[in-house]
N, C-alpha and C positions, 0 to 999 in steps of 0.2 A: 147325970146326963140324961137327956131325953132323946132316945133313938127311936124314931117312928117306925111303924110297920113298913112303910114305903122304903125307908132307908135300909131296914133289915133285908128286904127283898133284893135291893141293889147289892148290899154287902155280901149276901150269901151266894150270889151268882159266881160259881167257880170260874167262869170264863170272863167275868166282868171285873169289878172293882178290886176284889181280893185275889185275883188270879195268881199274883206273885207272892202270896202269903199263905201260911199254913193254918188259916182260920176259916171256919165255916160256921156262921152264927145263925141261931134260930131265936124265935121270940122268947122261949124259956131261958135262953142264955143271958137275956138282959137282966135277969134277977141276980146274976153273978156280977158283983161290982167291978171286978177286974176286966171281964169281957165287955161290960157296958162302957166303961171309961175308954178302954182300948178301941172299941168300935167307934165311939164318938170322936176320939182324937184322929183316928184314921179318916173319918168322914170330913173333919175340918181340914186335914191335909189335902184331901181330894178337892175340897172347895177352893183351896189356895191354888191348886193346879188349874181348875176350871176358870177361876178369876184371871189367872195369868194368861190363859188362852184367849179369854174375852178381851182383855186389855192389850194383848199383843206385846206385853212387857212384864217383868216380874211383879207380881202382886204383893202388896203388904198384907198383914193379917187383918187390917181394917177392911180391905176389899174382900178377903176370904170370908169374914164374918158377914159382910153385906150380901155376898152370894149365898152363904149358908141360910141366912134369914129370908132370902128372896127379895132383898132390897136393892140388888145390883143396879137395875135400870133406873130406879128412883134416885139412888146415890149418884149415879153417873150424871143424870140430869141436873141434880143439885150442884155438883162440882162444876159442870159446864156453865150453868147459869151464874154461879159465883165468879167464875173466871171471866165471863163476858161483862160482868158488872164492874170489873176493875178499871 
């Protein structure tokens, strides 16, 4: 998994993303495969939550990955354009 420095900053905020978990990650923790994968999975679940919020309905994993990769707006435009072309 690739967990960026920006993501680590968000994940280690005890009042933020992991406030209800018993994990506080640091950059050096990303060398531990278990913590790296766990952090990446947690981040993907967070992206599913944010995609659900943006869509105002339950998001699929495709939408979660689009949000994770920063493609959410482009993906939304593509879907709308394809729908309008029907």
